[in-house]
Predicted model as a PDB file, atoms N, CA, C, CB and O in Angstrom, pLDDT in the B-factor column:
MODEL        1                                                                  
ATOM      1  N   UNK A   1     -22.319  -6.744  23.260  1.00 45.00           N  
ATOM      2  CA  UNK A   1     -22.140  -6.673  21.549  1.00 45.00           C  
ATOM      3  C   UNK A   1     -21.754  -8.022  21.224  1.00 45.00           C  
ATOM      4  CB  UNK A   1     -20.889  -5.554  20.911  1.00 45.00           C  
ATOM      5  O   UNK A   1     -20.902  -8.735  21.752  1.00 45.00           O  
ATOM      6  N   UNK A   2     -22.786  -8.317  19.948  1.00 47.00           N  
ATOM      7  CA  UNK A   2     -22.660  -9.299  19.258  1.00 47.00           C  
ATOM      8  C   UNK A   2     -20.755  -9.438  18.753  1.00 47.00           C  
ATOM      9  CB  UNK A   2     -23.851  -9.052  18.059  1.00 47.00           C  
ATOM     10  O   UNK A   2     -19.997  -8.501  18.505  1.00 47.00           O  
ATOM     11  N   UNK A   3     -20.477 -10.781  18.743  1.00 46.00           N  
ATOM     12  CA  UNK A   3     -19.455 -11.265  17.706  1.00 46.00           C  
ATOM     13  C   UNK A   3     -18.990 -10.536  16.524  1.00 46.00           C  
ATOM     14  CB  UNK A   3     -19.899 -12.358  17.190  1.00 46.00           C  
ATOM     15  O   UNK A   3     -17.888 -10.063  16.246  1.00 46.00           O  
ATOM     16  N   UNK A   4     -20.073 -10.563  15.915  1.00 46.00           N  
ATOM     17  CA  UNK A   4     -19.989  -9.846  14.553  1.00 46.00           C  
ATOM     18  C   UNK A   4     -20.218  -8.471  14.455  1.00 46.00           C  
ATOM     19  CB  UNK A   4     -20.867 -10.370  13.669  1.00 46.00           C  
ATOM     20  O   UNK A   4     -20.156  -7.910  13.361  1.00 46.00           O  
ATOM     21  N   UNK A   5     -20.461  -7.904  15.429  1.00 43.00           N  
ATOM     22  CA  UNK A   5     -20.331  -6.404  15.309  1.00 43.00           C  
ATOM     23  C   UNK A   5     -18.898  -5.600  14.990  1.00 43.00           C  
ATOM     24  CB  UNK A   5     -20.810  -5.910  16.606  1.00 43.00           C  
ATOM     25  O   UNK A   5     -17.798  -6.084  15.253  1.00 43.00           O  
ATOM     26  N   UNK A   6     -19.026  -4.785  14.610  1.00 41.00           N  
ATOM     27  CA  UNK A   6     -17.705  -4.070  14.274  1.00 41.00           C  
ATOM     28  C   UNK A   6     -17.765  -3.034  15.297  1.00 41.00           C  
ATOM     29  CB  UNK A   6     -17.552  -3.449  12.707  1.00 41.00           C  
ATOM     30  O   UNK A   6     -18.842  -2.444  15.387  1.00 41.00           O  
ATOM     31  N   UNK A   7     -16.719  -2.655  16.175  1.00 42.00           N  
ATOM     32  CA  UNK A   7     -16.397  -1.340  16.994  1.00 42.00           C  
ATOM     33  C   UNK A   7     -15.764  -0.489  16.420  1.00 42.00           C  
ATOM     34  CB  UNK A   7     -15.711  -1.463  18.096  1.00 42.00           C  
ATOM     35  O   UNK A   7     -14.676  -0.762  15.914  1.00 42.00           O  
ATOM     36  N   UNK A   8     -16.439   1.061  16.350  1.00 40.00           N  
ATOM     37  CA  UNK A   8     -15.827   2.078  15.775  1.00 40.00           C  
ATOM     38  C   UNK A   8     -15.078   3.144  16.946  1.00 40.00           C  
ATOM     39  CB  UNK A   8     -16.936   2.748  14.880  1.00 40.00           C  
ATOM     40  O   UNK A   8     -15.484   3.650  17.991  1.00 40.00           O  
ATOM     41  N   UNK A   9     -13.769   3.199  16.188  1.00 43.00           N  
ATOM     42  CA  UNK A   9     -13.287   4.173  17.401  1.00 43.00           C  
ATOM     43  C   UNK A   9     -12.685   5.261  16.121  1.00 43.00           C  
ATOM     44  CB  UNK A   9     -11.843   3.353  18.818  1.00 43.00           C  
ATOM     45  O   UNK A   9     -12.108   4.859  15.111  1.00 43.00           O  
ATOM     46  N   UNK A  10     -12.961   6.631  16.426  1.00 46.00           N  
ATOM     47  CA  UNK A  10     -12.661   7.232  15.648  1.00 46.00           C  
ATOM     48  C   UNK A  10     -13.361   7.753  14.129  1.00 46.00           C  
ATOM     49  CB  UNK A  10     -11.817   6.710  15.692  1.00 46.00           C  
ATOM     50  O   UNK A  10     -13.072   8.512  13.205  1.00 46.00           O  
ATOM     51  N   UNK A  11     -14.264   6.990  14.453  1.00 47.00           N  
ATOM     52  CA  UNK A  11     -14.742   7.036  12.810  1.00 47.00           C  
ATOM     53  C   UNK A  11     -14.305   5.713  11.968  1.00 47.00           C  
ATOM     54  CB  UNK A  11     -13.961   8.431  11.974  1.00 47.00           C  
ATOM     55  O   UNK A  11     -14.536   5.729  10.759  1.00 47.00           O  
ATOM     56  N   UNK A  12     -13.921   5.005  12.324  1.00 50.00           N  
ATOM     57  CA  UNK A  12     -12.868   3.889  11.789  1.00 50.00           C  
ATOM     58  C   UNK A  12     -13.190   2.423  11.978  1.00 50.00           C  
ATOM     59  CB  UNK A  12     -11.516   4.063  12.491  1.00 50.00           C  
ATOM     60  O   UNK A  12     -13.518   2.193  13.142  1.00 50.00           O  
ATOM     61  N   UNK A  13     -13.197   1.198  11.069  1.00 53.00           N  
ATOM     62  CA  UNK A  13     -13.383   0.039  11.908  1.00 53.00           C  
ATOM     63  C   UNK A  13     -12.509  -0.401  12.485  1.00 53.00           C  
ATOM     64  CB  UNK A  13     -13.786  -0.873  11.435  1.00 53.00           C  
ATOM     65  O   UNK A  13     -11.395   0.075  12.268  1.00 53.00           O  
ATOM     66  N   UNK A  14     -12.611  -1.122  13.129  1.00 62.00           N  
ATOM     67  CA  UNK A  14     -11.693  -1.800  14.183  1.00 62.00           C  
ATOM     68  C   UNK A  14     -10.344  -2.408  13.479  1.00 62.00           C  
ATOM     69  CB  UNK A  14     -12.553  -3.062  14.956  1.00 62.00           C  
ATOM     70  O   UNK A  14      -9.201  -2.422  13.938  1.00 62.00           O  
ATOM     71  N   UNK A  15     -10.828  -2.913  12.210  1.00 68.00           N  
ATOM     72  CA  UNK A  15     -10.067  -3.791  11.449  1.00 68.00           C  
ATOM     73  C   UNK A  15      -9.235  -2.672  10.194  1.00 68.00           C  
ATOM     74  CB  UNK A  15     -11.222  -5.082  10.773  1.00 68.00           C  
ATOM     75  O   UNK A  15     -10.007  -1.955   9.556  1.00 68.00           O  
ATOM     76  N   UNK A  16      -8.368  -2.603  10.015  1.00 68.00           N  
ATOM     77  CA  UNK A  16      -7.384  -1.926   9.341  1.00 68.00           C  
ATOM     78  C   UNK A  16      -7.105  -2.607   7.925  1.00 68.00           C  
ATOM     79  CB  UNK A  16      -6.151  -1.876  10.225  1.00 68.00           C  
ATOM     80  O   UNK A  16      -6.066  -3.266   7.898  1.00 68.00           O  
ATOM     81  N   UNK A  17      -7.848  -2.565   6.741  1.00 74.00           N  
ATOM     82  CA  UNK A  17      -7.464  -3.523   6.048  1.00 74.00           C  
ATOM     83  C   UNK A  17      -6.070  -2.686   4.894  1.00 74.00           C  
ATOM     84  CB  UNK A  17      -8.982  -4.214   5.313  1.00 74.00           C  
ATOM     85  O   UNK A  17      -5.811  -3.113   3.769  1.00 74.00           O  
ATOM     86  N   UNK A  18      -5.538  -1.767   5.388  1.00 81.00           N  
ATOM     87  CA  UNK A  18      -4.261  -0.852   4.527  1.00 81.00           C  
ATOM     88  C   UNK A  18      -3.034  -2.524   4.622  1.00 81.00           C  
ATOM     89  CB  UNK A  18      -3.411   1.258   5.885  1.00 81.00           C  
ATOM     90  O   UNK A  18      -2.818  -3.257   5.587  1.00 81.00           O  
ATOM     91  N   UNK A  19      -2.595  -2.576   3.479  1.00 94.00           N  
ATOM     92  CA  UNK A  19      -1.369  -3.400   3.397  1.00 94.00           C  
ATOM     93  C   UNK A  19      -0.199  -2.784   3.600  1.00 94.00           C  
ATOM     94  CB  UNK A  19      -1.237  -3.999   2.239  1.00 94.00           C  
ATOM     95  O   UNK A  19      -0.293  -1.585   3.863  1.00 94.00           O  
ATOM     96  N   UNK A  20       1.212  -3.387   3.545  1.00 96.00           N  
ATOM     97  CA  UNK A  20       2.041  -2.327   3.149  1.00 96.00           C  
ATOM     98  C   UNK A  20       3.221  -3.378   2.474  1.00 96.00           C  
ATOM     99  CB  UNK A  20       2.533  -1.210   4.526  1.00 96.00           C  
ATOM    100  O   UNK A  20       3.228  -4.567   2.792  1.00 96.00           O  
ATOM    101  N   UNK A  21       4.001  -2.931   1.715  1.00 98.00           N  
ATOM    102  CA  UNK A  21       4.912  -3.913   0.934  1.00 98.00           C  
ATOM    103  C   UNK A  21       6.082  -3.451   1.023  1.00 98.00           C  
ATOM    104  CB  UNK A  21       4.638  -4.141  -0.474  1.00 98.00           C  
ATOM    105  O   UNK A  21       6.308  -2.356   0.508  1.00 98.00           O  
ATOM    106  N   UNK A  22       7.086  -4.137   1.674  1.00 98.00           N  
ATOM    107  CA  UNK A  22       8.879  -3.230   2.105  1.00 98.00           C  
ATOM    108  C   UNK A  22       9.034  -3.744   1.037  1.00 98.00           C  
ATOM    109  CB  UNK A  22      10.250  -3.593   3.546  1.00 98.00           C  
ATOM    110  O   UNK A  22       8.429  -4.671   0.498  1.00 98.00           O  
ATOM    111  N   UNK A  23      10.200  -2.884   0.583  1.00 98.00           N  
ATOM    112  CA  UNK A  23      11.098  -2.698  -1.009  1.00 98.00           C  
ATOM    113  C   UNK A  23      12.173  -3.724  -0.860  1.00 98.00           C  
ATOM    114  CB  UNK A  23      11.961  -0.962  -1.342  1.00 98.00           C  
ATOM    115  O   UNK A  23      13.018  -3.824   0.030  1.00 98.00           O  
ATOM    116  N   UNK A  24      12.007  -4.317  -1.704  1.00 98.00           N  
ATOM    117  CA  UNK A  24      13.540  -5.341  -1.746  1.00 98.00           C  
ATOM    118  C   UNK A  24      14.126  -5.184  -3.079  1.00 98.00           C  
ATOM    119  CB  UNK A  24      13.295  -7.185  -1.539  1.00 98.00           C  
ATOM    120  O   UNK A  24      13.524  -4.515  -3.919  1.00 98.00           O  
ATOM    121  N   UNK A  25      15.233  -5.733  -3.345  1.00 98.00           N  
ATOM    122  CA  UNK A  25      16.161  -5.457  -4.320  1.00 98.00           C  
ATOM    123  C   UNK A  25      15.122  -5.762  -5.539  1.00 98.00           C  
ATOM    124  CB  UNK A  25      17.619  -6.384  -4.216  1.00 98.00           C  
ATOM    125  O   UNK A  25      14.176  -6.496  -5.249  1.00 98.00           O  
ATOM    126  N   UNK A  26      15.190  -5.354  -6.653  1.00 98.00           N  
ATOM    127  CA  UNK A  26      14.870  -5.618  -7.783  1.00 98.00           C  
ATOM    128  C   UNK A  26      13.066  -5.110  -7.875  1.00 98.00           C  
ATOM    129  CB  UNK A  26      15.316  -7.214  -8.003  1.00 98.00           C  
ATOM    130  O   UNK A  26      12.322  -5.289  -8.839  1.00 98.00           O  
ATOM    131  N   UNK A  27      12.806  -4.614  -6.880  1.00 98.00           N  
ATOM    132  CA  UNK A  27      11.189  -4.438  -6.808  1.00 98.00           C  
ATOM    133  C   UNK A  27      11.415  -2.661  -8.024  1.00 98.00           C  
ATOM    134  CB  UNK A  27      10.348  -4.163  -4.414  1.00 98.00           C  
ATOM    135  O   UNK A  27      12.300  -1.821  -8.183  1.00 98.00           O  
ATOM    136  N   UNK A  28       9.859  -2.942  -8.642  1.00 98.00           N  
ATOM    137  CA  UNK A  28       9.740  -1.565  -9.183  1.00 98.00           C  
ATOM    138  C   UNK A  28       8.247  -1.284  -8.734  1.00 98.00           C  
ATOM    139  CB  UNK A  28      10.031  -1.436 -10.912  1.00 98.00           C  
ATOM    140  O   UNK A  28       7.639  -2.208  -8.194  1.00 98.00           O  
ATOM    141  N   UNK A  29       7.518   0.127  -8.955  1.00 98.00           N  
ATOM    142  CA  UNK A  29       6.525   0.072  -8.418  1.00 98.00           C  
ATOM    143  C   UNK A  29       5.108  -0.821  -9.427  1.00 98.00           C  
ATOM    144  CB  UNK A  29       6.415   1.550  -8.038  1.00 98.00           C  
ATOM    145  O   UNK A  29       4.028  -1.200  -8.974  1.00 98.00           O  
ATOM    146  N   UNK A  30       5.602  -0.939 -10.821  1.00 98.00           N  
ATOM    147  CA  UNK A  30       5.079  -1.772 -11.868  1.00 98.00           C  
ATOM    148  C   UNK A  30       4.884  -2.884 -11.102  1.00 98.00           C  
ATOM    149  CB  UNK A  30       5.937  -1.997 -13.123  1.00 98.00           C  
ATOM    150  O   UNK A  30       3.736  -3.220 -10.813  1.00 98.00           O  
ATOM    151  N   UNK A  31       6.304  -3.818 -10.540  1.00 98.00           N  
ATOM    152  CA  UNK A  31       6.344  -5.122 -10.755  1.00 98.00           C  
ATOM    153  C   UNK A  31       5.125  -5.431  -8.893  1.00 98.00           C  
ATOM    154  CB  UNK A  31       8.480  -5.806 -10.951  1.00 98.00           C  
ATOM    155  O   UNK A  31       4.535  -6.420  -8.458  1.00 98.00           O  
ATOM    156  N   UNK A  32       5.279  -4.098  -8.411  1.00 98.00           N  
ATOM    157  CA  UNK A  32       4.867  -4.440  -6.924  1.00 98.00           C  
ATOM    158  C   UNK A  32       2.904  -4.175  -6.693  1.00 98.00           C  
ATOM    159  CB  UNK A  32       5.969  -3.133  -5.750  1.00 98.00           C  
ATOM    160  O   UNK A  32       2.224  -4.322  -5.678  1.00 98.00           O  
ATOM    161  N   UNK A  33       2.475  -3.724  -8.177  1.00 98.00           N  
ATOM    162  CA  UNK A  33       1.203  -3.693  -8.290  1.00 98.00           C  
ATOM    163  C   UNK A  33       0.679  -4.550  -9.381  1.00 98.00           C  
ATOM    164  CB  UNK A  33       0.839  -2.436  -8.409  1.00 98.00           C  
ATOM    165  O   UNK A  33      -0.487  -4.610  -9.770  1.00 98.00           O  
ATOM    166  N   UNK A  34       1.613  -5.143  -9.777  1.00 98.00           N  
ATOM    167  CA  UNK A  34       1.359  -6.519 -10.712  1.00 98.00           C  
ATOM    168  C   UNK A  34       1.074  -7.461  -9.458  1.00 98.00           C  
ATOM    169  CB  UNK A  34       2.886  -7.132 -11.832  1.00 98.00           C  
ATOM    170  O   UNK A  34       0.114  -8.203  -9.665  1.00 98.00           O  
ATOM    171  N   UNK A  35       1.606  -7.598  -8.345  1.00 97.00           N  
ATOM    172  CA  UNK A  35       1.722  -8.678  -7.206  1.00 97.00           C  
ATOM    173  C   UNK A  35       0.498  -8.490  -6.579  1.00 97.00           C  
ATOM    174  CB  UNK A  35       2.971  -8.539  -6.141  1.00 97.00           C  
ATOM    175  O   UNK A  35      -0.210  -9.445  -6.260  1.00 97.00           O  
ATOM    176  N   UNK A  36       0.031  -6.714  -6.269  1.00 97.00           N  
ATOM    177  CA  UNK A  36      -0.958  -6.929  -5.406  1.00 97.00           C  
ATOM    178  C   UNK A  36      -2.635  -7.052  -6.160  1.00 97.00           C  
ATOM    179  CB  UNK A  36      -0.769  -5.707  -4.369  1.00 97.00           C  
ATOM    180  O   UNK A  36      -3.702  -7.607  -5.899  1.00 97.00           O  
ATOM    181  N   UNK A  37      -2.064  -6.160  -7.226  1.00 97.00           N  
ATOM    182  CA  UNK A  37      -3.213  -5.947  -8.311  1.00 97.00           C  
ATOM    183  C   UNK A  37      -3.628  -6.712  -9.026  1.00 97.00           C  
ATOM    184  CB  UNK A  37      -3.070  -5.195  -9.104  1.00 97.00           C  
ATOM    185  O   UNK A  37      -4.848  -6.738  -9.195  1.00 97.00           O  
ATOM    186  N   UNK A  38      -2.645  -7.777  -9.835  1.00 98.00           N  
ATOM    187  CA  UNK A  38      -2.509  -8.044 -10.966  1.00 98.00           C  
ATOM    188  C   UNK A  38      -2.503  -7.178 -12.268  1.00 98.00           C  
ATOM    189  CB  UNK A  38      -3.207  -8.763 -10.974  1.00 98.00           C  
ATOM    190  O   UNK A  38      -3.083  -7.493 -13.307  1.00 98.00           O  
ATOM    191  N   UNK A  39      -1.831  -6.141 -12.085  1.00 98.00           N  
ATOM    192  CA  UNK A  39      -2.281  -5.072 -13.317  1.00 98.00           C  
ATOM    193  C   UNK A  39      -0.940  -4.260 -12.840  1.00 98.00           C  
ATOM    194  CB  UNK A  39      -4.142  -4.066 -13.226  1.00 98.00           C  
ATOM    195  O   UNK A  39      -1.004  -3.632 -11.783  1.00 98.00           O  
ATOM    196  N   UNK A  40       0.391  -4.262 -13.673  1.00 98.00           N  
ATOM    197  CA  UNK A  40       1.336  -3.183 -13.184  1.00 98.00           C  
ATOM    198  C   UNK A  40       0.872  -1.318 -13.652  1.00 98.00           C  
ATOM    199  CB  UNK A  40       2.950  -3.705 -13.971  1.00 98.00           C  
ATOM    200  O   UNK A  40       1.462  -0.318 -13.242  1.00 98.00           O  
ATOM    201  N   UNK A  41      -0.288  -1.355 -14.566  1.00 98.00           N  
ATOM    202  CA  UNK A  41      -0.461   0.109 -15.207  1.00 98.00           C  
ATOM    203  C   UNK A  41      -1.215   0.331 -13.539  1.00 98.00           C  
ATOM    204  CB  UNK A  41      -1.657   0.371 -17.093  1.00 98.00           C  
ATOM    205  O   UNK A  41      -1.674   1.456 -13.739  1.00 98.00           O  
ATOM    206  N   UNK A  42      -1.514   0.091 -12.477  1.00 98.00           N  
ATOM    207  CA  UNK A  42      -2.014   0.456 -11.429  1.00 98.00           C  
ATOM    208  C   UNK A  42      -0.921   0.920 -10.564  1.00 98.00           C  
ATOM    209  CB  UNK A  42      -2.790  -0.509 -10.934  1.00 98.00           C  
ATOM    210  O   UNK A  42      -1.309   1.100  -9.410  1.00 98.00           O  
ATOM    211  N   UNK A  43       0.272   1.161 -10.748  1.00 98.00           N  
ATOM    212  CA  UNK A  43       1.416   1.333 -10.199  1.00 98.00           C  
ATOM    213  C   UNK A  43       1.218   3.223  -9.866  1.00 98.00           C  
ATOM    214  CB  UNK A  43       2.744   0.694 -11.346  1.00 98.00           C  
ATOM    215  O   UNK A  43       1.923   3.911  -9.128  1.00 98.00           O  
ATOM    216  N   UNK A  44       0.276   3.568 -10.523  1.00 98.00           N  
ATOM    217  CA  UNK A  44      -0.058   5.291 -10.024  1.00 98.00           C  
ATOM    218  C   UNK A  44      -0.807   5.391  -8.958  1.00 98.00           C  
ATOM    219  CB  UNK A  44      -0.885   6.226 -11.049  1.00 98.00           C  
ATOM    220  O   UNK A  44      -0.852   6.398  -8.252  1.00 98.00           O  
ATOM    221  N   UNK A  45      -1.465   4.322  -8.761  1.00 97.00           N  
ATOM    222  CA  UNK A  45      -2.087   3.952  -7.510  1.00 97.00           C  
ATOM    223  C   UNK A  45      -1.269   4.056  -6.014  1.00 97.00           C  
ATOM    224  CB  UNK A  45      -2.485   2.546  -7.748  1.00 97.00           C  
ATOM    225  O   UNK A  45      -1.547   4.712  -5.009  1.00 97.00           O  
ATOM    226  N   UNK A  46      -0.056   3.054  -6.324  1.00 98.00           N  
ATOM    227  CA  UNK A  46       0.608   2.963  -5.037  1.00 98.00           C  
ATOM    228  C   UNK A  46       1.233   3.999  -5.488  1.00 98.00           C  
ATOM    229  CB  UNK A  46       1.400   1.709  -4.496  1.00 98.00           C  
ATOM    230  O   UNK A  46       0.975   4.569  -4.428  1.00 98.00           O  
ATOM    231  N   UNK A  47       1.866   4.853  -6.116  1.00 98.00           N  
ATOM    232  CA  UNK A  47       2.774   6.178  -6.339  1.00 98.00           C  
ATOM    233  C   UNK A  47       2.032   7.015  -5.073  1.00 98.00           C  
ATOM    234  CB  UNK A  47       2.605   7.050  -8.167  1.00 98.00           C  
ATOM    235  O   UNK A  47       2.542   7.272  -3.983  1.00 98.00           O  
ATOM    236  N   UNK A  48       0.699   7.359  -5.533  1.00 97.00           N  
ATOM    237  CA  UNK A  48      -0.078   8.124  -5.106  1.00 97.00           C  
ATOM    238  C   UNK A  48      -0.320   8.232  -3.661  1.00 97.00           C  
ATOM    239  CB  UNK A  48      -1.006   7.907  -5.704  1.00 97.00           C  
ATOM    240  O   UNK A  48      -0.420   9.341  -3.136  1.00 97.00           O  
ATOM    241  N   UNK A  49      -0.401   7.343  -3.112  1.00 97.00           N  
ATOM    242  CA  UNK A  49      -0.504   6.907  -1.889  1.00 97.00           C  
ATOM    243  C   UNK A  49       0.432   6.824  -0.770  1.00 97.00           C  
ATOM    244  CB  UNK A  49      -0.844   5.969  -2.043  1.00 97.00           C  
ATOM    245  O   UNK A  49       0.350   6.555   0.429  1.00 97.00           O  
ATOM    246  N   UNK A  50       1.409   7.172  -1.644  1.00 98.00           N  
ATOM    247  CA  UNK A  50       2.761   6.885  -0.694  1.00 98.00           C  
ATOM    248  C   UNK A  50       3.519   8.808  -0.992  1.00 98.00           C  
ATOM    249  CB  UNK A  50       4.134   5.027  -1.635  1.00 98.00           C  
ATOM    250  O   UNK A  50       4.659   9.148  -0.677  1.00 98.00           O  
ATOM    251  N   UNK A  51       2.914   9.323  -1.367  1.00 97.00           N  
ATOM    252  CA  UNK A  51       3.829  10.598  -1.963  1.00 97.00           C  
ATOM    253  C   UNK A  51       4.299  11.102  -0.841  1.00 97.00           C  
ATOM    254  CB  UNK A  51       3.086  11.810  -2.826  1.00 97.00           C  
ATOM    255  O   UNK A  51       5.308  11.771  -1.065  1.00 97.00           O  
ATOM    256  N   UNK A  52       3.985  11.066   0.323  1.00 97.00           N  
ATOM    257  CA  UNK A  52       4.601  11.652   1.836  1.00 97.00           C  
ATOM    258  C   UNK A  52       6.301  11.250   1.415  1.00 97.00           C  
ATOM    259  CB  UNK A  52       3.821  10.552   3.648  1.00 97.00           C  
ATOM    260  O   UNK A  52       7.247  12.036   1.380  1.00 97.00           O  
ATOM    261  N   UNK A  53       6.308   9.738   1.115  1.00 97.00           N  
ATOM    262  CA  UNK A  53       7.651   9.446   1.204  1.00 97.00           C  
ATOM    263  C   UNK A  53       8.317   9.132  -0.449  1.00 97.00           C  
ATOM    264  CB  UNK A  53       7.756   8.120   2.280  1.00 97.00           C  
ATOM    265  O   UNK A  53       9.493   8.771  -0.466  1.00 97.00           O  
ATOM    266  N   UNK A  54       7.734   9.239  -1.543  1.00 97.00           N  
ATOM    267  CA  UNK A  54       8.236   9.121  -2.919  1.00 97.00           C  
ATOM    268  C   UNK A  54       7.537  10.239  -3.510  1.00 97.00           C  
ATOM    269  CB  UNK A  54       7.962   7.714  -3.660  1.00 97.00           C  
ATOM    270  O   UNK A  54       6.339  10.495  -3.632  1.00 97.00           O  
ATOM    271  N   UNK A  55       9.047  11.094  -3.986  1.00 97.00           N  
ATOM    272  CA  UNK A  55       8.822  12.191  -5.258  1.00 97.00           C  
ATOM    273  C   UNK A  55       8.869  11.910  -6.209  1.00 97.00           C  
ATOM    274  CB  UNK A  55       9.486  13.126  -5.474  1.00 97.00           C  
ATOM    275  O   UNK A  55       8.665  12.770  -7.066  1.00 97.00           O  
ATOM    276  N   UNK A  56       9.230  10.239  -6.692  1.00 97.00           N  
ATOM    277  CA  UNK A  56       9.239  10.081  -8.200  1.00 97.00           C  
ATOM    278  C   UNK A  56       9.327   8.254  -8.170  1.00 97.00           C  
ATOM    279  CB  UNK A  56      10.804  11.057  -9.072  1.00 97.00           C  
ATOM    280  O   UNK A  56      10.038   7.485  -7.524  1.00 97.00           O  
ATOM    281  N   UNK A  57       8.167   8.021  -9.268  1.00 96.00           N  
ATOM    282  CA  UNK A  57       8.219   6.605  -9.115  1.00 96.00           C  
ATOM    283  C   UNK A  57       8.929   5.893  -9.935  1.00 96.00           C  
ATOM    284  CB  UNK A  57       7.124   6.099  -9.149  1.00 96.00           C  
ATOM    285  O   UNK A  57       8.668   4.800 -10.438  1.00 96.00           O  
ATOM    286  N   UNK A  58       9.970   6.656 -10.065  1.00 96.00           N  
ATOM    287  CA  UNK A  58      11.016   5.537 -10.495  1.00 96.00           C  
ATOM    288  C   UNK A  58      12.271   5.309  -9.579  1.00 96.00           C  
ATOM    289  CB  UNK A  58      11.586   5.897 -11.915  1.00 96.00           C  
ATOM    290  O   UNK A  58      13.305   4.682  -9.810  1.00 96.00           O  
ATOM    291  N   UNK A  59      11.884   5.978  -8.520  1.00 96.00           N  
ATOM    292  CA  UNK A  59      12.833   6.053  -7.270  1.00 96.00           C  
ATOM    293  C   UNK A  59      12.488   5.480  -6.104  1.00 96.00           C  
ATOM    294  CB  UNK A  59      13.092   7.301  -6.890  1.00 96.00           C  
ATOM    295  O   UNK A  59      12.325   6.232  -5.142  1.00 96.00           O  
ATOM    296  N   UNK A  60      12.358   4.474  -5.984  1.00 97.00           N  
ATOM    297  CA  UNK A  60      11.880   3.690  -4.664  1.00 97.00           C  
ATOM    298  C   UNK A  60      13.238   2.848  -3.790  1.00 97.00           C  
ATOM    299  CB  UNK A  60      10.626   2.412  -5.241  1.00 97.00           C  
ATOM    300  O   UNK A  60      14.139   2.505  -4.555  1.00 97.00           O  
ATOM    301  N   UNK A  61      13.376   2.630  -2.874  1.00 97.00           N  
ATOM    302  CA  UNK A  61      14.372   2.491  -2.206  1.00 97.00           C  
ATOM    303  C   UNK A  61      14.530   1.070  -1.476  1.00 97.00           C  
ATOM    304  CB  UNK A  61      14.359   3.542  -1.411  1.00 97.00           C  
ATOM    305  O   UNK A  61      13.558   0.877  -0.746  1.00 97.00           O  
ATOM    306  N   UNK A  62      15.415   0.064  -1.449  1.00 98.00           N  
ATOM    307  CA  UNK A  62      15.158  -0.550  -0.655  1.00 98.00           C  
ATOM    308  C   UNK A  62      14.811  -0.332   0.751  1.00 98.00           C  
ATOM    309  CB  UNK A  62      15.804  -1.066  -0.808  1.00 98.00           C  
ATOM    310  O   UNK A  62      14.894   0.800   1.228  1.00 98.00           O  
ATOM    311  N   UNK A  63      14.390  -1.433   1.519  1.00 98.00           N  
ATOM    312  CA  UNK A  63      13.889  -0.883   2.892  1.00 98.00           C  
ATOM    313  C   UNK A  63      12.580  -0.342   3.027  1.00 98.00           C  
ATOM    314  CB  UNK A  63      14.702   0.146   3.338  1.00 98.00           C  
ATOM    315  O   UNK A  63      11.857  -0.774   3.925  1.00 98.00           O  
ATOM    316  N   UNK A  64      12.040   0.853   1.986  1.00 97.00           N  
ATOM    317  CA  UNK A  64      11.041   1.412   2.147  1.00 97.00           C  
ATOM    318  C   UNK A  64       9.751   0.807   2.306  1.00 97.00           C  
ATOM    319  CB  UNK A  64      11.063   2.086   1.380  1.00 97.00           C  
ATOM    320  O   UNK A  64       9.392  -0.060   1.509  1.00 97.00           O  
ATOM    321  N   UNK A  65       8.909   1.229   3.391  1.00 97.00           N  
ATOM    322  CA  UNK A  65       7.618   0.546   3.438  1.00 97.00           C  
ATOM    323  C   UNK A  65       6.674   0.978   2.671  1.00 97.00           C  
ATOM    324  CB  UNK A  65       7.101   0.526   4.580  1.00 97.00           C  
ATOM    325  O   UNK A  65       6.188   2.031   3.083  1.00 97.00           O  
ATOM    326  N   UNK A  66       6.113   0.479   1.481  1.00 98.00           N  
ATOM    327  CA  UNK A  66       4.619   1.448   0.647  1.00 98.00           C  
ATOM    328  C   UNK A  66       3.390   0.989   1.183  1.00 98.00           C  
ATOM    329  CB  UNK A  66       4.355   1.183  -1.210  1.00 98.00           C  
ATOM    330  O   UNK A  66       3.242  -0.198   1.474  1.00 98.00           O  
ATOM    331  N   UNK A  67       2.358   1.965   1.360  1.00 97.00           N  
ATOM    332  CA  UNK A  67       1.227   1.793   1.686  1.00 97.00           C  
ATOM    333  C   UNK A  67       0.724   0.988   0.421  1.00 97.00           C  
ATOM    334  CB  UNK A  67       0.578   3.059   2.074  1.00 97.00           C  
ATOM    335  O   UNK A  67       1.249   1.276  -0.655  1.00 97.00           O  
ATOM    336  N   UNK A  68      -0.290  -0.037   0.455  1.00 97.00           N  
ATOM    337  CA  UNK A  68      -0.595  -0.784  -0.743  1.00 97.00           C  
ATOM    338  C   UNK A  68      -2.439   0.033  -0.651  1.00 97.00           C  
ATOM    339  CB  UNK A  68      -0.302  -2.955  -0.524  1.00 97.00           C  
ATOM    340  O   UNK A  68      -2.996   0.067   0.446  1.00 97.00           O  
ATOM    341  N   UNK A  69      -2.810   0.332  -1.309  1.00 94.00           N  
ATOM    342  CA  UNK A  69      -4.229   1.012  -0.828  1.00 94.00           C  
ATOM    343  C   UNK A  69      -5.289  -0.085  -1.451  1.00 94.00           C  
ATOM    344  CB  UNK A  69      -4.523   2.804  -1.546  1.00 94.00           C  
ATOM    345  O   UNK A  69      -6.500   0.072  -1.300  1.00 94.00           O  
TER     346      UNK A  69                                                      
ENDMDL                                                                          
END                                                                             
């Protein structure tokens, strides 16, 4: 197999581009969206990707690890 070929396992690439952000004091979903996307309005994307651990976009907790889609 050539070096530039991507192996697939279970139908996904070997490279996982998912990023994570660990919430620190002072973080809001708005600020996190600005950091990763350059637009705080996209905070809803982060909220939707983390509905398994977030019930309210205004209630994030220090130490939570959020998926950044």
